[in-house]
C-alpha positions in Angstrom: 13.0 -44.7 30.1 11.7 -43.1 26.8 9.9 -39.7 26.4 6.3 -39.9 25.3 7.3 -36.6 23.2 9.9 -38.2 21.2 9.4 -37.0 17.2 6.3 -35.3 18.0 7.4 -31.8 17.9 9.1 -30.1 14.8 11.4 -27.2 15.4 10.1 -23.8 15.2 11.7 -21.8 12.7 12.4 -18.1 14.2 11.8 -16.8 10.7 8.2 -18.0 10.3 7.4 -16.6 13.9 8.9 -13.3 12.7 7.1 -13.2 9.4 3.7 -14.4 11.4 4.0 -11.6 13.6 4.9 -9.0 11.1 1.9 -10.4 9.2 -0.5 -9.9 12.1 0.6 -6.5 13.1 0.4 -5.4 9.5 -3.1 -6.8 9.2 -4.2 -5.0 12.2 -2.9 -1.6 10.9 -4.6 -2.0 7.6 -8.0 -3.3 8.9 -8.1 -0.4 11.1 -8.0 -2.6 14.6 -5.1 -0.2 15.5 -5.9 3.2 14.5 -3.3 5.8 13.0 -1.4 7.3 15.6 -1.7 4.7 18.0 1.7 3.6 19.9 2.7 0.0 19.5 3.5 -1.0 22.8 6.1 -4.3 22.4 5.1 -5.7 25.7 1.5 -5.7 25.5 1.5 -7.4 21.7 4.0 -9.8 23.1 1.5 -10.9 26.0 -1.7 -11.0 23.8 0.6 -13.0 21.1 1.9 -15.4 24.0 5.6 -14.8 22.8 8.6 -13.1 23.7 9.4 -9.2 23.0 12.0 -9.9 20.6 10.1 -11.1 17.6 7.6 -8.1 18.1 10.5 -5.8 18.1 11.8 -7.2 15.1 8.5 -6.9 13.4 8.1 -3.2 14.3 11.5 -2.5 13.1 10.5 -4.3 9.6 7.0 -2.5 9.7 8.9 0.8 10.1 11.1 0.2 7.3 7.8 -0.7 5.1 6.5 2.6 6.1 3.8 1.6 8.3 5.2 2.6 11.5 7.2 5.7 12.4 9.5 5.7 15.6 10.1 8.7 17.7 13.3 8.8 19.9 12.5 8.5 23.7 8.6 8.1 22.7 8.3 5.0 21.2 6.9 3.6 17.8 3.4 4.6 16.1 1.1 3.8 13.6 1.5 6.4 10.9 -0.8 9.2 10.7 -0.6 11.3 7.5 -1.4 15.2 7.2 -2.4 16.8 4.2 1.1 17.8 3.1 2.1 14.1 3.4 -0.4 13.1 1.2 0.9 16.1 -1.2 4.2 15.1 -1.0 3.5 11.3 -1.5 1.4 11.9 -4.7 4.6 14.1 -6.2 7.0 11.1 -5.5 4.6 8.9 -6.9 4.7 10.9 -10.3 8.4 10.9 -10.3 8.6 7.1 -9.6 5.8 5.8 -11.6 6.8 8.3 -14.4 10.0 6.9 -14.6 8.7 3.1 -14.2 6.4 3.3 -17.2 9.2 4.8 -19.6 11.4 2.1 -18.6 8.8 -0.4 -19.0 7.5 0.5 -22.4 10.3 -0.8 -24.7 9.6 -4.7 -23.4 6.0 -4.6 -22.3 4.1 -7.4 -23.8 0.3 -8.0 -24.7 -0.1 -10.3 -21.9 1.4 -7.9 -19.4 -1.2 -5.1 -20.9 -4.0 -7.8 -20.4 -3.0 -8.3 -16.8 -3.2 -4.6 -16.0 -6.6 -4.7 -17.7 -7.7 -7.7 -15.4 -6.7 -5.5 -12.5 -8.8 -2.7 -13.7 -11.9 -5.0 -14.2 -11.2 -6.2 -10.6 -11.2 -2.4 -9.5 -14.8 -2.1 -11.2 -16.5 -4.9 -9.7 -15.1 -3.5 -6.2 -16.5 -0.3 -7.0 -19.9 -1.7 -7.9 -20.1 -3.4 -4.6 -18.7 -0.2 -3.0 -16.1 -2.7 -1.3 -13.4 0.1 -0.9 -11.1 -2.5 0.7 -10.9 -4.5 -2.3 -11.0 -1.4 -4.4 -7.6 -0.1 -2.8 -5.9 -3.9 -3.1 -6.5 -3.9 -6.7 -5.6 -0.3 -7.4 -2.5 -0.7 -5.5 -2.0 -4.1 -7.4 -2.4 -2.3 -10.8 0.1 0.6 -10.1 2.6 -2.2 -8.4 2.5 -4.4 -11.5 3.0 -1.6 -13.6 6.1 -0.4 -11.2 7.7 -3.9 -11.2 7.7 -3.9 -15.0 10.5 -1.1 -14.9 12.7 -4.2 -13.8 14.4 -1.6 -11.6 14.6 -3.1 -8.1 15.9 0.1 -6.2 13.0 1.9 -8.1 10.6 -0.9 -6.9 11.7 -0.9 -3.5 11.4 3.0 -2.9 7.7 2.7 -4.6 6.6 0.0 -2.2 7.8 2.0 1.2 5.9 5.0 -0.1 2.7 3.1 -1.4 2.4 1.2 2.1 1.7 4.5 3.6 -1.0 5.3 1.2 -2.6 1.9 1.6 -3.2 2.6 5.3 -4.5 6.0 4.6 -7.0 4.6 2.1 -8.0 1.9 4.6 -8.9 4.4 7.1 -10.8 6.7 4.3 -13.6 4.5 3.1 -15.7 7.4 2.1 -13.1 9.3 0.2 -14.7 9.1 -3.0 -18.2 9.9 -3.6 -18.7 7.5 -6.5 -15.6 5.2 -6.6 -16.2 3.9 -10.2 -14.8 7.5 -11.2 -11.3 6.7 -10.1 -11.4 3.3 -11.7 -12.4 4.7 -15.4 -9.2 7.1 -15.0 -7.0 4.0 -15.6 -8.4 3.2 -19.1 -6.5 6.0 -21.0 -3.1 4.5 -19.2 -4.1 1.1 -20.9 -4.7 2.8 -24.2 -1.7 4.5 -24.1 0.4 1.3 -23.4 -1.2 -0.2 -26.3 -0.2 2.8 -28.7 3.5 1.8 -28.1 4.0 5.7 -27.8 6.3 6.0 -24.4 5.8 9.6 -24.0 1.8 9.3 -24.4 2.0 6.5 -21.6 4.0 8.5 -19.6 1.7 11.6 -19.7 -1.4 9.4 -19.3 0.0 8.0 -16.2 1.2 11.4 -14.9 -2.3 12.9 -15.7 -3.9 10.1 -13.5 -1.8 10.3 -10.4 -2.0 14.2 -10.6 -5.8 13.9 -11.0 -6.2 11.3 -8.2 -4.3 13.3 -5.7 -5.9 16.6 -6.3 -9.1 14.8 -5.5 -7.7 12.9 -2.6 -6.4 16.5 -1.1 -9.9 18.2 -1.9 -11.6 15.4 -0.1 -9.2 16.0 2.9 -10.1 19.7 2.8 -13.5 19.2 2.6 -13.7 16.9 5.5 -11.5 19.3 7.9 -14.0 22.3 6.9 -16.9 20.1 8.0 -15.1 19.6 11.3 -14.3 23.0 11.9 -18.2 23.9 11.2 
Protein backbone atom coordinates (compact mmCIF):
# COMPACT_ATOMS: atom_id res chain seq x y z
CA UNK A 1 0.00 0.00 0.00
CA UNK A 2 1.46 3.35 -1.03
CA UNK A 3 1.20 6.55 0.95
CA UNK A 4 -0.91 9.42 -0.39
CA UNK A 5 1.85 11.80 0.69
CA UNK A 6 4.67 10.33 -1.39
CA UNK A 7 6.82 13.03 -3.06
CA UNK A 8 4.59 15.81 -1.66
CA UNK A 9 6.77 17.33 1.02
CA UNK A 10 10.26 18.67 0.75
CA UNK A 11 12.80 18.49 3.53
CA UNK A 12 12.81 21.50 5.81
CA UNK A 13 16.24 23.08 5.99
CA UNK A 14 17.25 23.90 9.55
CA UNK A 15 19.30 26.83 8.29
CA UNK A 16 16.25 28.29 6.55
CA UNK A 17 14.16 27.95 9.71
CA UNK A 18 16.89 29.56 11.80
CA UNK A 19 17.14 32.52 9.43
CA UNK A 20 13.36 32.99 9.44
CA UNK A 21 13.29 33.03 13.24
CA UNK A 22 16.18 35.50 13.39
CA UNK A 23 14.41 37.73 10.89
CA UNK A 24 11.10 37.61 12.75
CA UNK A 25 12.61 38.52 16.12
CA UNK A 26 14.83 41.22 14.59
CA UNK A 27 11.82 42.76 12.81
CA UNK A 28 9.80 42.76 16.04
CA UNK A 29 12.61 44.61 17.81
CA UNK A 30 13.17 47.14 15.03
CA UNK A 31 9.45 47.86 14.63
CA UNK A 32 9.01 48.45 18.35
CA UNK A 33 6.65 45.49 18.80
CA UNK A 34 9.14 44.31 21.42
CA UNK A 35 10.27 47.29 23.49
CA UNK A 36 13.83 48.02 24.66
CA UNK A 37 14.52 46.30 27.96
CA UNK A 38 11.95 43.55 27.30
CA UNK A 39 12.95 40.01 28.19
CA UNK A 40 12.96 37.49 25.35
CA UNK A 41 11.37 34.29 26.68
CA UNK A 42 12.32 31.31 24.53
CA UNK A 43 9.30 29.20 25.47
CA UNK A 44 6.81 31.96 24.71
CA UNK A 45 8.38 32.85 21.36
CA UNK A 46 8.62 29.18 20.36
CA UNK A 47 4.96 28.59 21.26
CA UNK A 48 3.81 31.63 19.25
CA UNK A 49 5.82 30.47 16.23
CA UNK A 50 4.77 26.86 16.56
CA UNK A 51 8.33 25.56 16.69
CA UNK A 52 10.75 24.02 19.19
CA UNK A 53 12.85 26.17 21.50
CA UNK A 54 16.19 25.23 19.89
CA UNK A 55 15.97 27.53 16.82
CA UNK A 56 14.67 30.35 19.03
CA UNK A 57 17.64 29.92 21.36
CA UNK A 58 20.02 30.00 18.38
CA UNK A 59 18.29 33.09 16.99
CA UNK A 60 18.60 34.96 20.28
CA UNK A 61 22.30 34.05 20.48
CA UNK A 62 22.79 35.33 16.94
CA UNK A 63 20.96 38.59 17.70
CA UNK A 64 23.18 39.04 20.74
CA UNK A 65 26.21 38.84 18.43
CA UNK A 66 24.58 41.47 16.19
CA UNK A 67 24.06 43.76 19.15
CA UNK A 68 20.26 43.67 19.35
CA UNK A 69 20.15 41.59 22.52
CA UNK A 70 22.00 41.62 25.83
CA UNK A 71 22.19 38.47 27.98
CA UNK A 72 22.51 38.70 31.76
CA UNK A 73 23.64 35.54 33.63
CA UNK A 74 20.83 33.90 35.64
CA UNK A 75 18.35 36.55 34.47
CA UNK A 76 17.87 35.97 30.76
CA UNK A 77 18.17 37.77 27.44
CA UNK A 78 16.85 41.30 26.94
CA UNK A 79 16.38 43.72 24.05
CA UNK A 80 19.11 46.36 24.31
CA UNK A 81 18.24 49.57 26.11
CA UNK A 82 20.71 52.38 25.47
CA UNK A 83 21.47 55.10 28.00
CA UNK A 84 23.15 58.46 27.39
CA UNK A 85 26.61 57.01 28.12
CA UNK A 86 26.00 54.17 25.66
CA UNK A 87 25.17 56.66 22.90
CA UNK A 88 28.28 58.73 23.66
CA UNK A 89 30.47 55.60 23.49
CA UNK A 90 28.88 54.46 20.22
CA UNK A 91 29.48 57.79 18.50
CA UNK A 92 33.07 57.81 19.74
CA UNK A 93 33.58 54.33 18.29
CA UNK A 94 31.86 55.35 15.05
CA UNK A 95 34.32 58.21 14.64
CA UNK A 96 37.26 55.83 14.96
CA UNK A 97 35.88 53.09 12.72
CA UNK A 98 34.44 55.25 9.97
CA UNK A 99 37.42 57.57 10.00
CA UNK A 100 39.69 54.59 9.32
CA UNK A 101 37.25 53.21 6.74
CA UNK A 102 37.19 56.37 4.63
CA UNK A 103 40.98 56.62 4.65
CA UNK A 104 41.22 53.03 3.41
CA UNK A 105 38.53 53.61 0.79
CA UNK A 106 39.86 56.86 -0.69
CA UNK A 107 42.75 55.49 -2.83
CA UNK A 108 40.42 53.25 -4.86
CA UNK A 109 36.97 54.86 -4.64
CA UNK A 110 35.26 55.24 -8.03
CA UNK A 111 32.83 57.80 -9.46
CA UNK A 112 30.18 55.05 -9.58
CA UNK A 113 30.59 54.40 -5.85
CA UNK A 114 30.31 58.11 -5.08
CA UNK A 115 27.14 58.24 -7.20
CA UNK A 116 25.76 55.30 -5.20
CA UNK A 117 26.36 57.27 -2.01
CA UNK A 118 24.68 60.32 -3.55
CA UNK A 119 21.64 58.21 -4.38
CA UNK A 120 21.35 57.19 -0.74
CA UNK A 121 21.44 60.86 0.28
CA UNK A 122 18.62 61.52 -2.21
CA UNK A 123 16.67 58.66 -0.60
CA UNK A 124 17.26 60.26 2.80
CA UNK A 125 15.92 63.56 1.53
CA UNK A 126 12.77 61.96 0.13
CA UNK A 127 12.16 60.18 3.45
CA UNK A 128 12.77 63.42 5.38
CA UNK A 129 10.26 65.30 3.20
CA UNK A 130 7.62 62.68 4.07
CA UNK A 131 8.81 62.53 7.68
CA UNK A 132 9.21 58.80 7.20
CA UNK A 133 11.73 58.26 10.00
CA UNK A 134 11.90 54.51 9.45
CA UNK A 135 13.04 54.94 5.85
CA UNK A 136 15.32 57.84 6.78
CA UNK A 137 17.08 55.65 9.33
CA UNK A 138 17.44 52.83 6.78
CA UNK A 139 18.88 55.13 4.10
CA UNK A 140 21.23 56.85 6.57
CA UNK A 141 22.38 53.47 7.85
CA UNK A 142 22.83 52.30 4.25
CA UNK A 143 25.01 55.32 3.42
CA UNK A 144 27.42 54.72 6.27
CA UNK A 145 27.46 50.94 5.82
CA UNK A 146 28.27 51.34 2.13
CA UNK A 147 31.09 53.73 2.99
CA UNK A 148 32.49 51.35 5.60
CA UNK A 149 32.34 48.39 3.18
CA UNK A 150 34.39 50.39 0.66
CA UNK A 151 37.29 49.96 3.09
CA UNK A 152 37.48 46.29 2.04
CA UNK A 153 38.43 45.46 5.63
CA UNK A 154 36.19 42.62 6.82
CA UNK A 155 37.04 42.95 10.52
CA UNK A 156 36.36 46.67 10.46
CA UNK A 157 33.00 46.02 8.76
CA UNK A 158 32.09 43.37 11.34
CA UNK A 159 32.87 45.67 14.27
CA UNK A 160 30.87 48.50 12.67
CA UNK A 161 27.83 46.32 11.95
CA UNK A 162 27.64 45.12 15.56
CA UNK A 163 27.74 48.67 16.86
CA UNK A 164 25.38 50.10 14.25
CA UNK A 165 22.69 47.50 14.97
CA UNK A 166 22.23 49.08 18.39
CA UNK A 167 21.92 52.54 16.85
CA UNK A 168 19.23 51.36 14.45
CA UNK A 169 17.11 50.09 17.31
CA UNK A 170 17.63 53.34 19.20
CA UNK A 171 16.59 55.51 16.24
CA UNK A 172 13.55 53.35 15.47
CA UNK A 173 12.36 54.00 19.01
CA UNK A 174 13.01 57.75 18.79
CA UNK A 175 10.86 58.88 15.86
CA UNK A 176 10.86 62.49 17.11
CA UNK A 177 14.59 62.71 17.67
CA UNK A 178 15.09 65.39 15.04
CA UNK A 179 12.96 68.55 14.98
CA UNK A 180 13.66 68.91 11.25
CA UNK A 181 14.94 65.65 9.70
CA UNK A 182 16.20 67.43 6.57
CA UNK A 183 18.96 68.99 8.70
CA UNK A 184 20.66 65.63 9.20
CA UNK A 185 20.34 64.87 5.48
CA UNK A 186 22.20 68.05 4.48
CA UNK A 187 25.16 67.16 6.70
CA UNK A 188 26.04 64.37 4.25
CA UNK A 189 26.68 66.79 1.37
CA UNK A 190 30.17 67.90 2.54
CA UNK A 191 31.19 64.22 2.73
CA UNK A 192 30.26 63.71 -0.93
CA UNK A 193 32.14 66.87 -1.94
CA UNK A 194 35.20 65.76 0.00
CA UNK A 195 35.15 62.31 -1.63
CA UNK A 196 35.09 63.96 -5.05
CA UNK A 197 38.02 66.19 -4.10
CA UNK A 198 40.29 63.14 -3.86
CA UNK A 199 41.80 64.53 -0.65
CA UNK A 200 41.90 61.74 2.00
CA UNK A 201 42.39 64.15 4.91
CA UNK A 202 39.49 66.38 3.83
CA UNK A 203 37.27 63.32 3.39
CA UNK A 204 38.28 62.03 6.82
CA UNK A 205 37.73 65.38 8.54
CA UNK A 206 34.34 65.92 6.83
CA UNK A 207 33.10 62.52 7.95
CA UNK A 208 34.35 62.94 11.51
CA UNK A 209 32.71 66.36 11.78
CA UNK A 210 29.44 64.86 10.53
CA UNK A 211 29.55 62.06 13.12
CA UNK A 212 30.53 64.35 16.00
CA UNK A 213 27.78 66.87 15.20
CA UNK A 214 25.20 64.09 14.82
CA UNK A 215 26.25 62.64 18.18
CA UNK A 216 25.98 66.03 19.87
CA UNK A 217 22.50 66.48 18.41
CA UNK A 218 21.36 63.07 19.62
CA UNK A 219 22.74 63.57 23.13
CA UNK A 220 21.20 67.06 23.34
CA UNK A 221 17.86 65.54 22.36
CA UNK A 222 18.20 62.87 25.07
CA UNK A 223 19.04 65.51 27.67
CA UNK A 224 16.03 67.61 26.64
CA UNK A 225 13.73 64.60 26.79
CA UNK A 226 14.96 63.63 30.24
CA UNK A 227 14.60 67.18 31.56
CA UNK A 228 11.01 67.29 30.26
CA UNK A 229 10.24 64.03 32.06
CA UNK A 230 11.72 65.35 35.30
CA UNK A 231 9.72 68.58 34.99
